C-alpha positions in Angstrom: -0.1 -0.2 0.0 1.0 3.8 -0.9 1.6 6.0 2.2 -0.1 9.7 2.1 3.2 11.4 1.1 3.8 8.9 -2.0 -0.1 9.9 -3.0 0.7 13.3 -2.9 3.6 12.7 -4.7 2.3 11.1 -7.8 -0.8 13.6 -8.0 2.0 16.5 -8.2 4.1 14.5 -10.9 0.5 14.1 -12.8 -0.4 17.7 -12.3 2.7 19.0 -13.6 2.5 16.5 -16.6 -0.6 17.9 -17.0 0.4 21.6 -16.6 3.6 20.8 -19.2 1.3 19.5 -21.8 -1.4 21.8 -21.5 1.7 24.7 -21.9 3.0 22.3 -25.0 -0.2 22.6 -26.7 -1.0 26.4 -26.4 2.2 26.8 -27.5 1.7 24.7 -30.5 -1.6 26.3 -30.8 0.3 29.9 -30.6 2.4 29.4 -33.7 -0.5 27.9 -35.7 -2.3 31.1 -35.4 0.7 33.2 -35.9 1.5 31.2 -39.0 -1.8 32.0 -40.2 -1.4 35.4 -39.5 1.4 36.0 -40.7 0.0 34.5 -44.4 -3.1 36.9 -44.0 -1.0 39.5 -43.8 1.2 38.3 -46.8 -2.0 38.0 -49.1 -3.5 41.4 -47.9 0.7 43.1 -48.7 0.6 41.3 -52.3 -2.8 42.6 -53.0 -1.8 46.0 -51.5 1.1 46.2 -53.3 -0.3 44.9 -56.5 -3.3 47.1 -57.0 -1.0 50.5 -55.6 2.1 49.7 -57.1 0.3 49.3 -60.4 -1.9 52.2 -60.1 1.1 54.6 -59.3 3.4 53.0 -62.2 1.0 53.3 -65.0 -0.6 56.3 -64.0 1.7 58.5 -61.9 -0.4 59.8 -59.0 0.0 63.1 -58.3 -1.6 65.4 -55.1 -4.4 66.1 -56.9 -5.3 62.7 -58.1 -4.7 61.7 -54.3 -7.4 64.1 -53.4 -9.6 62.8 -55.6 -9.0 58.9 -53.8 -11.1 60.6 -50.5 -14.2 60.6 -52.3 -16.6 58.4 -51.4 -16.6 55.0 -53.0 -19.8 55.3 -54.5 -18.6 58.5 -56.2 -15.6 56.7 -57.8 -17.0 53.8 -59.0 -20.2 55.1 -60.1 -19.6 59.0 -61.4 -16.2 58.9 -62.4 -16.5 55.7 -64.0 -19.8 56.0 -65.6 -18.8 59.7 -67.0 -15.3 59.4 -68.6 -13.9 57.8 -71.6 -10.6 55.9 -71.7 -8.4 58.3 -69.8 -6.0 55.6 -68.0 -4.9 58.4 -64.7 -8.4 57.4 -63.7 -7.8 54.3 -62.5 -6.4 55.7 -59.5 -9.8 56.8 -58.1 -10.7 53.1 -58.2 -8.1 51.5 -55.8 -9.3 50.7 -52.6 -7.1 48.8 -50.3 -7.7 48.6 -46.1 -4.1 50.3 -46.2 -4.6 53.0 -48.1 -6.0 56.3 -47.1 -9.9 56.1 -45.9 -11.9 57.9 -48.3 -13.7 60.6 -46.2 -17.0 61.9 -47.0 -17.3 65.4 -48.8 -18.8 68.2 -46.4 -20.7 69.9 -49.0 -22.1 66.9 -50.5 -25.1 65.5 -49.2 -24.5 61.5 -49.1 -27.0 58.8 -47.5 -26.2 55.4 -46.8 -27.0 52.4 -48.7 -28.4 49.4 -47.2 -27.8 47.4 -50.7 -24.5 48.9 -51.5 -21.0 47.0 -50.2 -19.1 50.1 -51.7 -19.9 52.6 -49.1 -22.3 55.5 -49.7 -24.5 56.5 -52.9 -24.8 60.1 -53.7 -28.2 60.8 -54.3 -28.3 64.7 -55.3 -28.9 67.4 -58.2 -28.0 67.9 -61.7 -25.4 71.0 -60.2 -24.0 68.4 -58.0 -23.0 66.4 -60.9 -22.0 69.1 -62.8 -19.4 70.2 -60.0 -17.8 66.3 -59.8 -17.6 66.5 -63.5 -15.3 69.4 -62.9 -13.3 68.3 -61.1 -12.2 66.0 -63.2 -11.3 68.2 -66.1 -15.0 66.2 -68.1 -17.9 67.9 -69.2 -20.6 67.9 -71.0 -21.4 70.8 -73.8 -24.8 71.1 -75.3 -24.5 73.4 -78.3 -26.6 74.9 -81.2 -26.8 74.5 -84.7 -29.4 76.4 -86.5 -32.8 75.7 -84.5 -31.2 72.1 -83.3 -29.3 71.3 -80.2 -26.8 68.3 -79.9 -25.2 67.3 -76.4 -21.5 65.9 -76.7 -18.6 65.0 -74.7 -15.5 66.8 -74.1 -12.4 65.4 -72.0 -9.4 68.0 -72.9 -7.1 65.2 -71.1 -9.4 62.2 -73.0 -7.9 60.0 -76.2 -11.5 60.7 -77.7 -14.3 63.2 -77.7 -17.6 61.6 -78.4 -21.0 62.6 -80.0 -23.8 60.2 -80.7 -25.8 58.9 -84.3 -28.9 61.0 -83.7 -26.5 64.2 -83.4 -25.0 63.2 -87.0 -27.6 63.0 -88.7 -28.5 67.0 -87.8 -24.7 67.6 -88.5 -24.6 66.4 -91.6 -28.1 68.4 -92.6 -26.0 71.7 -91.9 -23.0 70.8 -93.8 -20.7 69.7 -91.6 -18.6 66.9 -93.5 -18.7 63.3 -91.7 -15.6 61.5 -92.4 -15.5 57.5 -92.2 -12.4 56.1 -90.6 -11.6 53.1 -91.9 -11.2 50.0 -88.8 -11.4 52.2 -85.7 -13.0 50.6 -82.6 -13.8 51.5 -79.2 -14.0 48.7 -76.4 -17.0 49.3 -74.1 -17.8 48.5 -70.8 -20.6 46.0 -71.4 -17.3 44.1 -73.0 -17.7 44.4 -76.8 -16.1 46.2 -79.4 -18.2 49.2 -81.0 -17.0 50.0 -84.4 -16.5 54.0 -84.7 -19.3 55.0 -86.9 -17.5 58.5 -88.9 -15.2 61.4 -87.5 -16.3 65.0 -87.5 -14.9 68.2 -87.1 -17.1 70.8 -85.0 -16.7 74.7 -84.1 -17.5 74.6 -80.3 -17.1 78.3 -79.3 -15.6 78.5 -75.3 -14.7 81.8 -74.0 -15.9 83.6 -77.4 -13.2 81.2 -78.5 -14.0 79.7 -81.5 -12.4 76.4 -82.0 -12.7 72.8 -84.2 -12.7 69.9 -81.9 -12.5 66.2 -83.6 -15.4 64.0 -82.3 -15.3 60.3 -82.8 -19.0 58.8 -83.6 -20.3 55.9 -81.3 -23.9 54.6 -82.2 -24.1 54.0 -78.4 -23.5 57.5 -76.9 -26.5 59.0 -75.1 -28.0 56.2 -74.1 -30.8 56.7 -71.1 -30.2 54.2 -68.9 -27.0 51.8 -68.0 -26.1 49.1 -65.9 -22.1 49.2 -64.6 -20.2 48.3 -61.6 -23.3 47.5 -59.7 -25.2 50.7 -60.3 -27.3 51.7 -62.4 -27.0 55.3 -64.0 -29.6 57.3 -65.6 -31.2 60.7 -66.6 -32.5 60.6 -62.4 -29.0 59.9 -61.2 -27.4 56.9 -59.3 -29.2 54.0 -57.7 -27.5 50.9 -57.3 -28.9 47.2 -58.1 -28.9 44.2 -55.5 -28.2 41.6 -57.7 -25.1 43.0 -59.2 -24.0 44.6 -55.7 -24.4 40.5 -54.1 -21.5 39.5 -55.9 -19.2 41.9 -54.6 -20.7 42.0 -50.8 -19.9 37.6 -51.0 -16.8 37.5 -52.4 -14.1 36.8 -49.6 -10.9 37.6 -48.4 -8.2 35.6 -50.5 -6.5 33.4 -48.4 -4.7 30.7 -50.1 -2.8 30.9 -53.3 -5.3 29.6 -55.1 -7.8 32.2 -53.4 -5.7 34.8 -54.4 -5.1 34.0 -57.8 -9.1 33.9 -58.3 -9.2 37.0 -56.9 -6.6 39.0 -59.1 -8.6 37.5 -62.5 -11.8 39.5 -60.3 -9.2 42.7 -60.0 -8.1 42.0 -63.4 -11.6 41.8 -65.4 -12.5 45.3 -62.9 -9.4 47.2 -64.2 -10.5 46.2 -68.0 -14.5 47.3 -67.1 -13.0 50.5 -65.0 -10.9 51.6 -68.3 -13.4 50.8 -70.7 -15.9 53.9 -72.4 -19.4 54.1 -71.0 -21.7 56.4 -73.1 -24.1 57.3 -70.8 -25.3 60.3 -69.9 -27.6 62.1 -67.3 -29.7 65.2 -68.3 -28.0 68.3 -69.0 -30.6 70.3 -70.8 -30.4 72.8 -68.0 -28.1 75.6 -68.1 -24.4 75.3 -66.6 -20.9 76.5 -66.5 -17.9 74.8 -67.7 -14.8 74.6 -66.7 -11.9 72.9 -68.6 -9.2 70.9 -67.5 -5.7 72.5 -67.8 -3.1 70.1 -66.9 -0.9 68.1 -69.3 -2.6 65.3 -69.1 
């Protein structure tokens, strides 16, 4: 038989063994958790560098462009991408990352949160606010008259092309303006299709009492009444979210493995492809407004 002291020694030894096992298990769990955290940080850092590096390398971001990155996600994704042409430096406005500067709400633009959008608040505002945003990025619409008819066109001093719709060309031709037919010229649209450019015309535009001839490309789908793009519906009433489009973005999980990261980068590449494409849709700019041009070297 064992004595009381021997029993206590056995219990003491067993408790020491259990504490050592528990400590070793805890240390192993900490190592595993730390390893997982390192992997997550590496993935996030890789995505961050790819996004920001591509933007800075391809677009040469200036302080003015950085200021634009402080706009709300709704403004960056919907407004700029829906109303510009293929001007490359605007890619900088679509770079979103947890380690990038957080977007700030504009103090003079009323913002209302949207329950359907994972991209943030969606601007619900007047046409005057739309025009002020357009002026900030050097993109503006000009509603000009030829005889008794009015034509709306997209002007951008930093763009590769300026655009006019086919409906306006019929009026221009009736007024004696010559419309040239370019050979094998096309434009890639946000719908993922390539549309042929139907013509090219030089139109006299008067700005601040100075008349200049600007070259416009004729895009058949320009001046559409509505368009869905990047989870938003853009029409004459403004912007609103499309829940079925946004749900895919909301359900996209953060990549943790190499395979998931590859799938994520494919999605990023597709998003960049859509973001640099032409979106020929306009809100209603029939009311009078002031025009401001972009004087930068871009």
